C-alpha positions in Angstrom: 41.5 -12.6 -82.2 38.9 -10.7 -84.2 38.9 -8.0 -81.6 42.6 -7.5 -82.1 42.2 -7.1 -85.8 39.3 -4.7 -85.3 41.5 -2.6 -82.9 44.3 -2.6 -85.4 42.1 -1.3 -88.2 40.5 1.3 -85.9 44.0 2.6 -85.0 44.9 2.8 -88.7 47.6 0.1 -88.7 48.4 -1.4 -92.1 46.5 -4.6 -92.8 49.6 -6.8 -93.0 49.0 -9.2 -90.1 49.5 -12.9 -90.7 46.4 -14.7 -92.1 44.4 -16.6 -89.5 45.5 -20.0 -90.8 49.1 -18.9 -90.6 48.6 -17.6 -87.1 47.3 -21.0 -86.2 50.3 -22.6 -87.8 52.6 -20.5 -85.5 50.4 -21.6 -82.6 50.9 -25.3 -83.6 54.6 -24.9 -84.1 54.9 -23.5 -80.6 52.9 -26.3 -79.2 54.7 -29.0 -81.2 58.2 -27.8 -80.2 57.2 -27.3 -76.6 58.4 -23.7 -76.9 58.8 -21.7 -73.7 60.9 -18.8 -75.1 59.8 -17.1 -78.3 61.3 -14.2 -80.2 59.2 -12.3 -82.7 60.7 -9.7 -85.0 57.9 -7.4 -86.1 54.9 -7.0 -83.7 52.6 -4.7 -85.6 49.3 -4.9 -83.5 50.2 -8.1 -81.8 47.9 -10.5 -83.8 50.6 -13.1 -84.4 51.9 -12.5 -80.9 48.5 -13.5 -79.5 48.6 -16.8 -81.5 52.1 -17.5 -80.1 51.3 -16.4 -76.5 48.2 -18.7 -76.3 50.5 -21.7 -77.1 53.0 -21.1 -74.3 52.9 -23.0 -71.0 52.8 -21.3 -67.6 56.1 -19.4 -67.3 56.5 -19.1 -71.0 57.7 -15.8 -72.4 57.7 -13.9 -75.7 60.0 -11.0 -76.6 58.6 -9.1 -79.5 60.3 -6.3 -81.4 58.4 -3.3 -82.9 59.8 -0.2 -84.6 56.7 2.0 -84.3 55.7 3.1 -80.8 52.1 3.5 -81.9 52.0 -0.1 -83.1 53.5 -1.3 -79.9 50.9 0.6 -77.9 48.0 -1.0 -79.9 49.7 -4.4 -79.4 50.0 -3.9 -75.7 46.3 -3.2 -75.4 45.4 -6.2 -77.5 47.6 -8.5 -75.5 46.4 -7.2 -72.1 42.7 -7.5 -73.3 43.3 -11.1 -74.3 44.8 -11.9 -70.9 48.3 -12.8 -72.1 50.1 -9.5 -71.6 52.2 -10.8 -68.7 53.8 -13.3 -71.0 54.9 -10.7 -73.5 57.8 -8.1 -73.4 57.6 -5.5 -76.2 60.8 -3.8 -77.1 60.4 -0.6 -79.2 63.0 0.6 -81.7 64.9 -0.6 -84.8 64.9 -4.4 -84.6 68.6 -4.7 -85.5 69.4 -2.6 -82.4 67.0 -4.6 -80.2 68.5 -7.8 -81.4 72.0 -6.6 -80.8 71.0 -5.6 -77.3 69.6 -9.1 -76.7 73.0 -10.6 -77.8 74.9 -8.2 -75.6 72.7 -9.2 -72.7 73.5 -12.8 -73.2 69.9 -13.9 -72.9 68.9 -17.5 -72.8 68.4 -19.0 -76.3 65.0 -18.9 -77.8 63.1 -22.0 -78.8 61.1 -20.5 -81.6 61.9 -17.3 -83.6 59.4 -15.7 -86.0 60.7 -13.0 -88.4 58.0 -10.8 -90.0 59.4 -7.3 -90.3 60.9 -5.1 -93.0 62.1 -7.5 -95.7 65.3 -5.8 -96.9 66.7 -6.5 -93.5 65.8 -10.2 -93.5 69.5 -11.2 -93.8 70.4 -9.1 -90.7 67.5 -10.6 -88.7 68.5 -14.2 -89.7 72.1 -13.5 -88.7 71.0 -12.3 -85.2 68.5 -15.2 -84.9 71.3 -17.7 -85.2 73.1 -15.9 -82.4 70.0 -16.1 -80.2 69.2 -19.8 -81.0 70.2 -23.2 -79.8 70.3 -26.6 -81.4 66.7 -27.4 -82.2 65.5 -23.8 -82.4 62.8 -23.4 -85.1 63.1 -20.2 -87.2 60.1 -19.1 -89.4 60.4 -16.2 -91.9 57.2 -14.7 -93.4 56.5 -13.4 -96.9 59.2 -15.1 -98.8 57.4 -15.8 -102.1 55.9 -12.4 -102.7 53.5 -13.5 -105.4 56.3 -15.1 -107.3 58.5 -12.0 -107.5 61.2 -13.9 -105.6 61.8 -15.9 -108.8 62.0 -12.9 -111.0 65.7 -12.2 -111.7 64.8 -8.7 -113.0 63.2 -7.5 -109.8 64.9 -4.5 -108.1 62.4 -4.5 -105.3 64.4 -4.1 -102.0 62.0 -6.6 -100.3 62.7 -9.2 -103.0 66.4 -8.6 -102.9 66.6 -8.8 -99.1 64.6 -12.0 -99.2 66.8 -13.5 -101.9 69.9 -12.7 -99.8 68.2 -14.4 -96.8 67.6 -17.5 -98.9 71.3 -17.5 -99.9 72.2 -17.4 -96.3 69.8 -20.3 -95.5 71.3 -22.4 -98.2 74.9 -21.7 -97.2 74.6 -21.9 -93.4 75.8 -25.3 -92.2 74.0 -24.9 -88.9 70.6 -24.8 -90.6 68.3 -27.1 -92.6 65.5 -25.3 -94.2 62.7 -25.2 -96.8 60.2 -22.8 -98.3 56.5 -23.4 -98.4 54.2 -21.6 -100.9 50.8 -20.6 -99.6 47.6 -19.4 -101.3 44.9 -18.0 -99.0 43.0 -14.9 -97.8 46.1 -12.7 -98.3 46.9 -14.0 -101.8 49.9 -15.9 -103.1 53.0 -15.9 -100.8 54.8 -18.3 -98.5 57.2 -18.7 -95.6 60.6 -20.3 -94.9 61.0 -22.8 -92.1 64.4 -23.6 -90.7 65.8 -25.7 -87.8 69.1 -25.1 -86.1 70.9 -28.4 -86.3 74.2 -27.4 -84.7 74.9 -25.1 -81.8 
């Protein structure tokens, strides 16, 4: 795991990976749910992907979506170096387009979906996540507290506005039950949303 972070830094990737304890939480969620099929929106250098891949059983599979080809290349090397590359399919391009392609392809539903990409598009990603889920699917969305800015009604930050719109969707969606959890750790004050699909 440290080697992946070092490789990301050496390649000049932004230091926006999940914190180690949050990576472990993803790992535990995958184990607890018995996930075999995982969808990740936002690969970066594959650090969170590694945590998820290590939790999958034999035959388990991750589809991870990354906008930047350079980031995807670094992630591929990290995943292959860690011995989990065969479990991971990286799709490069705008995430909304990749998600639409998955829907059109009528892929099997995912057991766990992790959303950690550009925040203004969180509502779009959540909408697609529901189309790619089943009853019991767990959806986790990162960076939803934003050092408290999410509660600032005056904020015009697109990331805050996108995250607020995502919360409105979570609250209004009858197929989901959800909560938000605040975190304080090595990456400051933030949090994540956790939802479970209760109806197909």
